[in-house]
N, C-alpha and C positions, 0 to 999 in steps of 0.2 A: 756115784758122785757124793761128796761129803754133804751132809745136811745143811751146814752153814752156807756153803757155796750155792747149793740148790735154792735155798731161801733168798739169797742175795740176787741170784739170776732171775728168780721169779719176780721179785720186786722191780728189778730193772726192766724186765719184759713188760710188766704192767705200765711202767712209765712210758716205754716206747709205744705201747698200744695207744696211750693217750696222745702222744705226739703225732702218731699217724692219723688218728681221728681229727685232731686239730688241723693237720695238713690238708686233709680231705675237705674240711670246712673252709679253709683258706682258698682252695681251688674253687669250691662252689660259689664263694663270695667274690671271685675275681680279684683277689688281693694282689698287691704289687709283686711282680715276677721275682725280684731280688729277694723279697721276704720268703717266698715259697722255696726258692733255691737254697736259701740259708737254712730253712727248716729241713729240707731233704738232706743236706749235709749233716745236720745235727742228728737225724735219725740214723744215717749211715755210721756216724761215729759211735753212737750208742750201741748199735748192733755189733760193731767191731769190739767194743768193750765186753759185750756178752760172750762173744766168741773167745776172747782172751781169758776172761775170768772163768769160763766153764771148762777150759782145757779139754775140749771135746776130742781133739785128735789124740792127746795123751791118754785119755780114758779109753779110746778105741784100741790103742796099742796095748794098754795095760790089761784090758779085759777081753775084747773080741779076738785080737790077733794072738794074744797069749793063749787063749783057750783053743784056737785053731791049731796052734803049734803043738800044744800038749795033747790034742786029740789024735795027732798023727795023720789026719785027713788032708792029703795034699791038695785036693780040689778046694776045700774050705780055706786052707792056708793061702792059696793063690787068690781066692775071691776076696778075703779080708785085706790082704796087702794091696790088691788092685783097687779096692774101695778107698783105702787110705791115700794111695797115689793119685787117684782121680780128684779127691777132695783137695789135696795139696796143689794139684795142677790148677784147679778152679780158683783157689785162693790167690794164686800168683797172677791171675789175669787182671 
C-alpha cells in the first residue's frame, strides 16, 4: 500500500476509533435513541470510506493473487481467489 494512502487510512481509523468511544459513552449515558442511530450510521459511512480509500481488494489481486498465479501452485491460486470471492460476497450483503 502506498505510504500516503496508509497514512490517510491510519488517520481516518483514529477518528473512527474516537467516534466509537463516543458512541459507547452515548449508550452508557442513555442518550436519545435517534442520536445513537445517527452516530452508528456515521461510523458505518466512515468505515466504508476506509474500505474504498484503501483499495484492499485491488491490493489483494495485485499482490496475493498475482503471487499465487506466478508461483504455479494451483491450491494457493484457488485459495486466494476463493478469499477474494468470499469478501466480495460479504460486501454485497
